[in-house]
C-alpha positions as CSV (number, residue, x, y, z in Angstrom):
1,M,-104.3,21.1,-14.5
2,V,-101.3,21.1,-12.9
3,N,-99.5,24.5,-12.5
4,I,-96.0,23.6,-13.5
5,H,-94.9,27.0,-12.6
6,K,-95.9,26.7,-8.8
7,M,-94.9,23.3,-8.3
8,K,-91.9,23.2,-6.0
9,T,-88.4,21.9,-7.2
10,D,-86.2,19.9,-5.4
11,E,-83.8,22.6,-4.9
12,D,-86.6,24.5,-3.5
13,K,-87.2,22.0,-1.1
14,I,-83.7,21.5,0.1
15,R,-83.6,25.5,0.3
16,E,-86.6,25.4,3.1
17,I,-84.7,23.0,5.0
18,V,-83.8,24.1,8.6
19,E,-80.8,23.2,11.3
20,F,-81.6,19.8,12.6
21,D,-82.8,20.7,16.0
22,K,-81.3,18.3,18.6
23,D,-77.8,17.4,19.6
24,Y,-75.6,16.1,16.7
25,L,-72.5,17.1,17.0
26,S,-70.9,13.9,18.9
27,I,-72.2,11.5,15.6
28,G,-69.6,10.7,13.0
29,K,-70.3,12.5,9.3
30,D,-70.4,9.3,7.7
31,R,-73.7,8.4,9.9
32,L,-75.6,11.2,9.2
33,S,-74.6,11.2,5.6
34,L,-76.7,7.9,6.0
35,F,-79.6,10.3,7.7
36,V,-79.7,12.6,4.4
37,V,-80.0,10.4,1.9
38,D,-82.9,8.8,3.5
39,F,-83.7,12.2,4.6
40,L,-84.2,13.2,1.1
41,Q,-86.0,9.6,-0.5
42,L,-88.9,10.2,2.1
43,R,-89.4,13.6,0.9
44,G,-89.4,12.6,-3.2
45,I,-85.8,13.9,-3.6
46,E,-83.7,11.8,-5.6
47,P,-79.7,12.0,-3.3
48,T,-77.6,13.3,-6.1
49,F,-74.6,14.4,-4.3
50,D,-74.9,17.8,-5.1
51,K,-78.2,17.6,-3.2
52,I,-76.5,15.2,-0.4
53,A,-73.9,18.2,-0.1
54,A,-76.7,21.0,0.0
55,T,-78.5,19.1,2.6
56,S,-76.1,18.0,4.6
57,F,-75.0,21.5,5.4
58,K,-78.6,22.8,5.6
59,L,-79.4,19.8,8.2
60,F,-75.7,19.3,10.1
61,P,-74.0,22.8,9.5
62,K,-71.4,22.7,12.1
63,K,-70.6,19.4,11.1
64,F,-70.2,20.1,7.1
65,S,-69.1,23.7,6.7
66,L,-65.6,24.9,5.5
67,L,-62.9,25.9,8.0
68,G,-62.9,29.4,8.7
69,F,-66.0,30.0,6.5
70,P,-68.9,28.3,8.2
71,E,-71.4,30.1,5.9
72,Y,-70.4,27.4,3.1
73,P,-70.8,23.8,2.5
74,D,-67.7,21.7,2.2
75,A,-68.5,19.2,-0.3
76,L,-65.3,17.5,-0.5
77,T,-66.0,16.6,3.0
78,V,-69.4,15.4,1.8
79,H,-67.5,13.3,-0.9
80,Y,-65.5,10.9,1.2
81,C,-68.2,10.3,3.7
82,V,-70.8,9.7,0.9
83,Y,-68.4,7.8,-1.6
84,M,-65.2,7.2,0.3
85,H,-66.2,6.0,3.2
86,N,-70.1,4.7,3.0
87,T,-69.9,3.5,-0.5
88,K,-66.4,1.9,-1.2
89,I,-65.2,1.2,2.4
90,K,-68.7,0.6,4.8
91,G,-70.9,-0.4,2.0
92,W,-73.6,1.6,3.6
93,L,-74.6,3.4,0.5
94,S,-74.6,2.1,-3.4
95,G,-73.6,4.4,-6.3
96,N,-71.8,6.9,-7.6
97,V,-71.6,10.6,-8.1
98,Q,-72.7,10.6,-11.8
99,T,-75.7,7.9,-10.6
100,G,-76.9,9.3,-7.2
101,F,-77.0,7.1,-4.1
102,N,-79.0,4.3,-2.2
103,L,-78.8,3.0,1.1
104,T,-78.1,-0.4,1.2
105,E,-79.6,-3.3,3.7
106,K,-76.6,-3.0,5.9
107,G,-77.1,0.8,5.8
108,K,-80.4,0.4,6.6
109,Y,-79.3,-1.3,10.2
110,F,-76.6,1.9,10.7
111,L,-79.1,4.3,9.5
112,E,-82.0,3.0,12.4
113,E,-79.0,2.9,14.7
114,T,-78.0,6.4,14.1
115,K,-82.0,7.8,14.5
116,K,-82.2,6.6,18.0
117,M,-78.6,8.9,18.6
118,L,-80.2,11.7,17.0
119,E,-83.5,11.0,19.2
120,G,-81.2,10.5,22.4
121,L,-82.0,7.0,22.4
122,I,-78.9,5.6,22.2
123,K,-75.8,7.5,24.3
124,T,-73.5,8.4,22.2
125,T,-70.3,7.3,23.0
126,K,-66.9,6.8,21.1
127,K,-67.2,4.0,20.0
128,Y,-70.0,5.3,17.6
129,G,-67.8,7.8,16.2
130,I,-65.8,6.9,12.8
131,A,-62.8,5.0,14.3
132,P,-59.7,6.0,12.8
133,R,-57.5,2.8,11.4
134,R,-54.5,2.0,12.8
135,K,-52.3,3.4,9.7
136,E,-54.4,6.7,9.2
137,V,-53.5,7.4,13.1
138,T,-49.9,6.3,12.4
139,F,-49.2,8.6,9.3
140,I,-51.1,11.6,11.0
141,N,-49.0,11.7,13.9
142,I,-45.4,11.2,11.6
143,L,-46.9,14.5,9.8
144,K,-47.2,16.7,13.2
145,K,-43.5,15.8,14.0
146,T,-42.9,17.9,10.6
147,N,-41.2,21.0,11.1
148,A,-44.0,22.2,8.3
149,Y,-46.4,21.3,10.9
150,K,-44.8,22.4,13.9
151,K,-44.2,25.6,12.6
152,Y,-48.0,26.0,11.5
153,S,-49.4,24.7,15.2
154,Q,-47.0,28.0,16.6
155,N,-48.5,30.6,13.8
156,K,-45.2,30.9,12.5
157,K,-46.8,30.1,8.9
158,E,-44.6,32.9,7.1
159,E,-41.5,30.7,8.3
160,I,-42.5,27.2,6.2
161,T,-40.4,26.5,3.7
162,N,-41.0,24.7,0.5
163,S,-39.0,21.9,1.1
164,E,-40.3,21.6,4.6
165,I,-43.6,21.5,3.1
166,L,-42.3,18.4,0.9
167,D,-41.1,16.9,3.7
168,A,-44.1,16.9,5.6
169,L,-45.7,15.1,2.3
170,K,-42.9,12.4,2.6
171,V,-41.4,13.7,-1.0
172,T,-38.7,15.4,-2.4
173,S,-37.9,18.6,-4.7
174,L,-36.8,15.7,-7.3
175,S,-40.7,14.3,-7.1
176,S,-42.8,15.1,-10.2
177,K,-46.4,17.0,-9.6
178,E,-48.2,13.7,-10.2
179,M,-46.0,12.3,-7.2
180,V,-46.7,15.2,-4.7
181,E,-50.6,15.5,-5.4
182,K,-50.9,11.3,-5.1
183,H,-49.2,11.7,-1.5
184,F,-51.3,14.7,-0.4
185,K,-54.5,12.8,-1.8
186,R,-53.7,10.1,0.7
187,Y,-52.9,12.1,3.7
188,L,-56.3,14.3,3.1
189,E,-57.7,11.2,3.0
190,Y,-56.5,10.2,6.2
191,V,-57.1,13.2,8.1
192,V,-60.7,13.2,6.8
193,R,-61.1,9.9,8.1
194,I,-59.9,10.5,11.7
195,N,-61.6,13.9,11.7
196,D,-58.9,16.2,13.2
197,S,-60.1,19.5,12.3
198,F,-57.0,21.2,12.8
199,V,-54.8,18.6,10.9
200,L,-57.2,19.3,7.9
201,E,-56.7,23.4,8.2
202,F,-53.0,22.5,7.8
203,M,-54.1,20.5,4.7
204,K,-55.7,23.0,3.0
205,F,-52.5,25.3,3.8
206,I,-50.5,23.2,2.2
207,R,-52.9,22.8,-1.2
208,K,-52.8,26.7,-1.0
209,E,-49.0,27.1,-0.5
210,L,-48.6,24.0,-3.3
211,G,-51.1,26.0,-5.9
212,G,-50.5,28.9,-5.3
213,G,-47.1,29.7,-7.8
214,K,-44.7,28.2,-5.3
215,N,-42.7,25.2,-7.7
216,V,-43.2,22.1,-6.3
217,N,-39.9,20.6,-8.2
218,A,-38.0,23.8,-7.1
């Protein structure tokens, strides 16, 4: 008779995962997400979003941790990689947050390529990263020219005004909260796609300011 009290749960198995022991920093997060889904499936663990997020952090903590808090996983980044990029845009995965995810035939091809990259059989160069789209790069370059971003990069956060934050998002004091949120999410998605960690920190600063008691319509 099986002793159910001694059976390991999926969560127990994930807690035992240790960091990948070879270089992975040069490999894009979308590709690493494919590896995570396969890693779970090979161990009989259903690749639900929560388990993918936890495993991504356990295997590749330097790629999937929160900026400024390396001890915590960045589930938002995992969401963008797994659902927004690999599922909706690239077609490497199928499924959603409610049902879990599975590799598509297209995804299996890129998975095998990623495994070779992790083993050092394919030399990683810029062409293997997440190719930024021209639209994303253009919008982020415009963002970097705003007063809010310039002050942030000069460590003058306390000088950034609410109107400058709104201007950075290309909204005004007359814009609705819904419009501000829409623009914020659009910029955030672009930043994640081009994988610019410093601009991502700036976006998190904006989120804190907009949600920290300031009236975005004032």
